[in-house]
N, C-alpha and C positions, 0 to 999 in steps of 0.2 A: 589503506583503510581496511579495518576488519570486515570480513564478510563471511556469512554462514550459508552453506547450501547453494552457492552460486553455481548454476548449471554449466557455464562455459565462459571462457575468457573472451573479451572483446578483441577484435583485430587491432593491431597497432595503428593502422592507418584510418581508423574510424574517428576522425576528428570532425567536430561540429562547431560552427561559429555561435558563440553565446554572447548575449548582451542583456543580462538580467541585472537590474540595479538593486541596491540595498532596499529591502522591504520586509514586511512580515513573512515568516517562514512558510506558512501555508500558501500564501499567494505566490511566493517564489517557486514552491514545489509544483503548483499548477502550471506555471509557465515552463518550468523544466520538463514536465511531463508532456506538454504540447510539442515542445521542440524535439524531444528524444523518442517519444513513443513508449516511455517506461510507465508501467503501472505502479501506483503507489496506494498503500493502505496505511493510514496513520491515525493514531488516537489523538483526537482534537486537544485533549487536555495536555498531552505530552508536547504538542507543537505550539499551543497558544502562548502568547506573550514572548515568543522567541523571534529574534530578528535575524534574517540572513544577510551576510555582507554582499550577496550577489556574486556574479561571475561574468567576466568579460574576456573574450579571446577565443581561440580555437583549441578545444580539448576533446579527448574521448569522453564518453558519458560518465565513466567512473571518476576520472579526475575532476570533471566539472561538478559532479555532485559533492565530492569532497570539499571543493572550494565553496560551494553553496551552503554547506553545513558548518563551515569553519566558525568556531567561536560559539556555536549553539549548544554544545555539550551533547550532541546527538551524532550517531553514525548510522550508516545504512546496513540492513541485514537483508541479503538477497535470497529470494525463494526461487528465482530463475534469472537468466540473463536479461529478462524483460520486465522483472517485477521486484519490488523491494518494499520493506517496511522500515521504520526507524526505531532505534533503541538508544538508551543512554550510553555514553562513551565509557563510563567507568566499568571495569571488569567486575564480575560477580560470580561466585561459585555456583549459583543456582541456574545459570544460563541454560545448561543442557537438560534441565528437568522439565517435565510436562506439568500442565495445570493440575492434573489429578494427583501428582506426586507431592504437592505442596500442602503441608499440614496447616490446620487452622491457627496454630500458635506462631506462625511466621511473623517476623517483624515487618515494619512498614516498607523499608527499602527492598526486602526480598519480595514482598507482595507486588511492588511496583515493577520489578523485573518480570514477574509472571504476566502481569497485564501487558507490558510492552511486547512480550513474545507471543501473546495470544493472537495479535494481528498477523504474525507470520504463519500461524497454524491455520487460520481461516481464509487466507488470501487465495490459495489454489482452489479450494472447493467453490468459492464464489466465482472465480474465473471459469472453472469447469462448467458451472451452471449456465453462465452466459454464453459459453461456446456451443450450447446445444441448439441454438436457433440462429438463422441468418440475420434476424432483426437485432439480436443482442450480441452477436459475435464481435469480440474486441478487434480493433484495427480499422474499422470503417467509420467510426464516429468518435466524438469527444464526450467523455462522461465524467462529471464531478458530482458526487452524491454523498449525502450523510446517511448512515444507517444506525439503527438502534436494535440491539440483539437481546431477545428475551432469555430468561433463565433456562428455557426449554431448548435453546439453540435456534429457534425460529427468528427470522427477521421481522420484528413487529412493526417497524416503521422505516420508510425510506423517503428521503427528501432530495430532490434534484437541486443542484446548485447552478446548473447551466441548462438552457433550454434545448429540448430535443423534440422531434415530431411525435404526434400523438400515438401512432402505431408502435414506435419503438418504446415510448413511455409505457404503454400497456404491456408490451412484451417483457420489458425489464422488471416491472413489478410482478408479473406472472411468474417469471423465472425465480425471482428472489423469494416470493411467497411459498414456493414449493421446496425451498432449500432448508435443510436441517444441519446446522453447524454444531461444533463442539460448544457446550454451554460456556458462557463467559465466566471469568473468575468473579467471586462475590465482590461487590462494591466497585466493579470496573466502571470508570468514568465513560459516559456516552454523550453524544454519538461518536462514531468513528467516521473519518472521511475517506472515501474511495475515489482515487483519480485513476481512471483506466484508459488504456491505450487510445490516444486520440487519433484524429484523421491523418496526422502526419507520422503515424507509426512506420517503422522501417520494415524490411522484408521478413524478419523473423517474427512469427506469430506465436502469441502465448498459447493459442489453442493447440499447437503442435505437440506440446508437452502437458496439456491439461489433464488433471485427474478425472475419472468418471464422476459425474455429478451425483450427489446423494439426494434422494427425494423422501 
């Protein structure tokens, strides 16, 4: 499976038992995240209406994700060994370019590539912001959240998709409200869905390699 910026290889013996039936891709990704402790940030528009074939058996996390994405036209792009976003499987010459490099005259397909890779650019700053507090530190709770990002780079709206306690809810919104991300590409579909290290996270913590949070 193609991967970009993956911080470290999985150990060969890191096999996990999976029993994820065929279902909508976003739902399958939530289950996968809960089982593996992998953080996921994905554009809803990219994943909607796509079906996952599921995955059954014992595999390492990378092989299991490849099977989960089989036939969807999407592949994983890793920002660390604990976090990934999704992109279309087709190769494109603009993959290595930044949002600011893209001229307004770009075609539809090239613009889609920029939008897909924007998720990878903002994933680590979001994780770093959540790592600043014990209440929001990934690895101790399950988080599924939709976020809307303003043209200024501020998160203008956040909607929880799974219940959490009120103290953590307040701390999450406080951390996200202080965050300033790279502005999204013009016309980017929103919201994006963030699935962050759930309570079954394994030993490696995303906070160990998190970038300093921007305020």
